[in-house]
Short mmCIF file of the C-alpha atoms (twelve columns), coordinates in Angstrom:
data_MODEL
# 
_entry.id   MODEL 
# 
loop_
_atom_site.group_PDB 
_atom_site.id 
_atom_site.type_symbol 
_atom_site.label_atom_id 
_atom_site.label_alt_id 
_atom_site.label_comp_id 
_atom_site.label_asym_id 
_atom_site.label_seq_id 
_atom_site.Cartn_x 
_atom_site.Cartn_y 
_atom_site.Cartn_z 
_atom_site.pdbx_PDB_model_num 
ATOM 1   C CA . UNK A 1   -6.529  -29.570 32.179  1 
ATOM 2   C CA . UNK A 2   -6.694  -25.874 31.289  1 
ATOM 3   C CA . UNK A 3   -7.886  -23.227 33.639  1 
ATOM 4   C CA . UNK A 4   -9.688  -20.248 32.210  1 
ATOM 5   C CA . UNK A 5   -8.453  -17.115 33.851  1 
ATOM 6   C CA . UNK A 6   -10.962 -14.334 33.988  1 
ATOM 7   C CA . UNK A 7   -9.611  -10.980 34.994  1 
ATOM 8   C CA . UNK A 8   -11.831 -9.159  37.409  1 
ATOM 9   C CA . UNK A 9   -11.648 -5.541  36.381  1 
ATOM 10  C CA . UNK A 10  -13.294 -3.057  38.660  1 
ATOM 11  C CA . UNK A 11  -15.729 -0.820  36.756  1 
ATOM 12  C CA . UNK A 12  -15.623 2.641   38.258  1 
ATOM 13  C CA . UNK A 13  -18.296 5.300   37.950  1 
ATOM 14  C CA . UNK A 14  -16.037 7.121   35.470  1 
ATOM 15  C CA . UNK A 15  -15.705 3.936   33.383  1 
ATOM 16  C CA . UNK A 16  -19.484 3.527   33.333  1 
ATOM 17  C CA . UNK A 17  -19.854 7.140   32.205  1 
ATOM 18  C CA . UNK A 18  -17.457 6.453   29.309  1 
ATOM 19  C CA . UNK A 19  -19.353 3.303   28.352  1 
ATOM 20  C CA . UNK A 20  -22.650 5.214   28.429  1 
ATOM 21  C CA . UNK A 21  -21.148 8.041   26.367  1 
ATOM 22  C CA . UNK A 22  -19.881 5.479   23.855  1 
ATOM 23  C CA . UNK A 23  -23.353 3.916   23.564  1 
ATOM 24  C CA . UNK A 24  -25.096 7.294   23.178  1 
ATOM 25  C CA . UNK A 25  -22.667 8.430   20.504  1 
ATOM 26  C CA . UNK A 26  -22.924 5.114   18.644  1 
ATOM 27  C CA . UNK A 27  -26.719 5.441   18.563  1 
ATOM 28  C CA . UNK A 28  -26.533 9.078   17.486  1 
ATOM 29  C CA . UNK A 29  -24.088 8.220   14.698  1 
ATOM 30  C CA . UNK A 30  -26.432 5.502   13.460  1 
ATOM 31  C CA . UNK A 31  -29.340 7.984   13.413  1 
ATOM 32  C CA . UNK A 32  -27.241 10.534  11.523  1 
ATOM 33  C CA . UNK A 33  -26.205 7.940   8.933   1 
ATOM 34  C CA . UNK A 34  -29.876 7.032   8.387   1 
ATOM 35  C CA . UNK A 35  -30.691 10.729  7.982   1 
ATOM 36  C CA . UNK A 36  -27.848 11.114  5.466   1 
ATOM 37  C CA . UNK A 37  -29.165 8.172   3.430   1 
ATOM 38  C CA . UNK A 38  -32.680 9.655   3.394   1 
ATOM 39  C CA . UNK A 39  -31.324 13.024  2.217   1 
ATOM 40  C CA . UNK A 40  -29.250 11.328  -0.479  1 
ATOM 41  C CA . UNK A 41  -32.418 9.616   -1.747  1 
ATOM 42  C CA . UNK A 42  -34.216 12.971  -1.778  1 
ATOM 43  C CA . UNK A 43  -31.269 14.485  -3.652  1 
ATOM 44  C CA . UNK A 44  -31.454 11.691  -6.249  1 
ATOM 45  C CA . UNK A 45  -35.191 12.331  -6.665  1 
ATOM 46  C CA . UNK A 46  -34.452 16.015  -7.332  1 
ATOM 47  C CA . UNK A 47  -31.767 15.011  -9.850  1 
ATOM 48  C CA . UNK A 48  -34.255 12.746  -11.623 1 
ATOM 49  C CA . UNK A 49  -36.892 15.492  -11.684 1 
ATOM 50  C CA . UNK A 50  -34.335 17.944  -13.047 1 
ATOM 51  C CA . UNK A 51  -33.299 15.486  -15.784 1 
ATOM 52  C CA . UNK A 52  -36.933 14.842  -16.716 1 
ATOM 53  C CA . UNK A 53  -37.601 18.574  -16.850 1 
ATOM 54  C CA . UNK A 54  -34.721 19.092  -19.300 1 
ATOM 55  C CA . UNK A 55  -36.347 16.629  -21.667 1 
ATOM 56  C CA . UNK A 56  -39.555 18.636  -21.723 1 
ATOM 57  C CA . UNK A 57  -39.885 20.253  -25.152 1 
ATOM 58  C CA . UNK A 58  -42.655 22.737  -24.470 1 
ATOM 59  C CA . UNK A 59  -41.088 25.820  -22.843 1 
ATOM 60  C CA . UNK A 60  -44.513 27.414  -22.347 1 
ATOM 61  C CA . UNK A 61  -45.730 24.470  -20.248 1 
ATOM 62  C CA . UNK A 62  -46.286 25.329  -16.589 1 
ATOM 63  C CA . UNK A 63  -44.715 22.810  -14.221 1 
ATOM 64  C CA . UNK A 64  -46.377 22.026  -10.864 1 
ATOM 65  C CA . UNK A 65  -43.861 22.309  -8.007  1 
ATOM 66  C CA . UNK A 66  -44.767 21.145  -4.514  1 
ATOM 67  C CA . UNK A 67  -44.198 23.612  -1.707  1 
ATOM 68  C CA . UNK A 68  -45.402 22.192  1.590   1 
ATOM 69  C CA . UNK A 69  -48.823 20.668  0.984   1 
ATOM 70  C CA . UNK A 70  -49.675 22.586  -2.203  1 
ATOM 71  C CA . UNK A 71  -48.521 22.568  -5.802  1 
ATOM 72  C CA . UNK A 72  -47.699 25.870  -7.477  1 
ATOM 73  C CA . UNK A 73  -47.186 26.075  -11.220 1 
ATOM 74  C CA . UNK A 74  -44.031 27.726  -12.502 1 
ATOM 75  C CA . UNK A 75  -42.312 28.063  -15.828 1 
ATOM 76  C CA . UNK A 76  -39.787 25.407  -16.772 1 
ATOM 77  C CA . UNK A 77  -36.897 27.796  -16.070 1 
ATOM 78  C CA . UNK A 78  -38.258 28.822  -12.655 1 
ATOM 79  C CA . UNK A 79  -38.848 25.187  -11.726 1 
ATOM 80  C CA . UNK A 80  -35.316 24.263  -12.805 1 
ATOM 81  C CA . UNK A 81  -33.928 27.076  -10.624 1 
ATOM 82  C CA . UNK A 82  -36.013 25.888  -7.653  1 
ATOM 83  C CA . UNK A 83  -34.775 22.319  -8.140  1 
ATOM 84  C CA . UNK A 84  -31.159 23.523  -8.246  1 
ATOM 85  C CA . UNK A 85  -31.654 25.567  -5.064  1 
ATOM 86  C CA . UNK A 86  -33.236 22.568  -3.322  1 
ATOM 87  C CA . UNK A 87  -30.334 20.341  -4.433  1 
ATOM 88  C CA . UNK A 88  -27.772 22.840  -3.112  1 
ATOM 89  C CA . UNK A 89  -29.593 23.061  0.222   1 
ATOM 90  C CA . UNK A 90  -29.654 19.257  0.505   1 
ATOM 91  C CA . UNK A 91  -25.956 19.019  -0.345  1 
ATOM 92  C CA . UNK A 92  -25.181 21.522  2.424   1 
ATOM 93  C CA . UNK A 93  -27.310 19.544  4.888   1 
ATOM 94  C CA . UNK A 94  -25.590 16.275  3.898   1 
ATOM 95  C CA . UNK A 95  -22.130 17.847  4.347   1 
ATOM 96  C CA . UNK A 96  -23.104 19.165  7.785   1 
ATOM 97  C CA . UNK A 97  -24.412 15.749  8.842   1 
ATOM 98  C CA . UNK A 98  -21.282 14.027  7.527   1 
ATOM 99  C CA . UNK A 99  -19.201 16.491  9.548   1 
ATOM 100 C CA . UNK A 100 -21.143 15.557  12.688  1 
ATOM 101 C CA . UNK A 101 -20.604 11.837  11.944  1 
ATOM 102 C CA . UNK A 102 -16.886 12.460  11.525  1 
ATOM 103 C CA . UNK A 103 -16.758 14.328  14.831  1 
ATOM 104 C CA . UNK A 104 -18.589 11.496  16.622  1 
ATOM 105 C CA . UNK A 105 -16.219 8.957   15.071  1 
ATOM 106 C CA . UNK A 106 -13.328 10.873  16.640  1 
ATOM 107 C CA . UNK A 107 -14.991 10.787  20.054  1 
ATOM 108 C CA . UNK A 108 -15.715 7.064   19.679  1 
ATOM 109 C CA . UNK A 109 -12.119 6.403   18.658  1 
ATOM 110 C CA . UNK A 110 -10.813 8.139   21.793  1 
ATOM 111 C CA . UNK A 111 -13.257 6.252   24.022  1 
ATOM 112 C CA . UNK A 112 -12.322 2.928   22.408  1 
ATOM 113 C CA . UNK A 113 -8.649  3.511   23.160  1 
ATOM 114 C CA . UNK A 114 -9.409  4.351   26.794  1 
ATOM 115 C CA . UNK A 115 -11.865 1.503   27.362  1 
ATOM 116 C CA . UNK A 116 -9.845  -1.194  25.599  1 
ATOM 117 C CA . UNK A 117 -6.749  -0.051  27.515  1 
ATOM 118 C CA . UNK A 118 -8.535  -0.726  30.786  1 
ATOM 119 C CA . UNK A 119 -10.801 -3.670  29.931  1 
ATOM 120 C CA . UNK A 120 -8.949  -5.389  27.073  1 
ATOM 121 C CA . UNK A 121 -10.911 -8.394  25.791  1 
ATOM 122 C CA . UNK A 122 -13.473 -8.059  28.582  1 
ATOM 123 C CA . UNK A 123 -15.330 -5.418  26.586  1 
ATOM 124 C CA . UNK A 124 -16.648 -5.461  23.019  1 
ATOM 125 C CA . UNK A 125 -17.129 -2.068  21.411  1 
ATOM 126 C CA . UNK A 126 -17.453 -3.249  17.817  1 
ATOM 127 C CA . UNK A 127 -20.791 -2.755  16.076  1 
ATOM 128 C CA . UNK A 128 -22.672 -5.812  14.879  1 
ATOM 129 C CA . UNK A 129 -22.730 -5.680  11.089  1 
ATOM 130 C CA . UNK A 130 -25.759 -7.882  10.581  1 
# 
């Protein structure tokens, strides 16, 4: 006959604050990762457009380029330059977002150490990968 021993660990206000901070940061990191994926898809679309533009044989052809809600026609060279600028801007945005994710991962790592040290197996801080 085995007895299951359950440790009663007192959850202090400070502990609850750490748990809440962990949850907020986990949610924020998930949002940032979704934003990164969306920007990577946009970047790939710009790459594809740039590749298609290089295959265009008529240099005199004006290329429609969407700015906001309107399309403005530009030369092939101007359009290529605009695509490159847009790709650079997206790369910078992706790097900034990845930096924020990395920073949040550091915070989460510190909180995990503190919370697991106090609560051990009584707390689960691992994300469901389903």
